[in-house]
C-alpha positions in Angstrom: 37.6 -4.3 14.5 35.4 -1.5 13.3 36.5 2.1 13.0 34.0 4.8 14.0 33.0 5.7 10.4 32.5 2.0 9.5 30.4 1.7 12.7 28.2 4.6 11.7 27.9 3.3 8.2 26.8 -0.1 9.5 24.2 1.5 11.8 22.8 3.6 9.0 22.6 0.5 6.8 20.7 -1.4 9.5 18.4 1.5 10.0 17.5 1.8 6.3 16.9 -1.9 6.0 14.7 -1.9 9.1 12.7 1.0 7.9 12.2 -0.6 4.5 11.2 -3.9 6.2 8.5 -2.3 8.3 7.3 -0.1 5.4 6.8 -3.3 3.3 4.9 -4.9 6.2 2.7 -1.8 6.5 2.0 -1.6 2.8 1.2 -5.3 2.4 -1.1 -5.6 5.4 -3.0 -2.3 5.4 -2.5 0.1 2.3 -2.8 -2.4 -0.5 -5.8 -4.3 0.8 -7.5 -0.9 1.6 -6.8 0.3 -1.9 -8.1 -2.9 -3.5 -11.3 -3.0 -1.4 -12.0 0.6 -2.2 -11.4 0.1 -5.9 -13.7 -2.9 -5.9 -16.5 -1.0 -4.1 -16.2 1.9 -6.6 -16.4 -0.6 -9.5 -19.4 -2.3 -8.1 -21.1 1.0 -7.3 -20.4 2.2 -10.9 -21.9 -1.0 -12.3 -25.1 -0.7 -10.3 -25.5 3.0 -11.3 -25.0 2.0 -15.0 -27.8 -0.6 -14.7 -30.2 1.9 -13.1 -29.5 4.4 -15.8 -30.1 1.8 -18.5 -33.4 0.8 -16.9 -34.6 4.4 -16.7 -34.0 4.9 -20.4 -36.2 2.0 -21.4 
């Protein structure tokens, strides 16, 4: 069966894999959509501001 150091290695491996799994779930469901929506809002806001400045120059 397992010796104690192999058991600790296996537990640390499972812990790292589990942390990585939940980190990927968190990133894919919250962080990346939040970042993309914020970038899109800033892009649209910049485009509207550019149009307003061009209209004021005319």
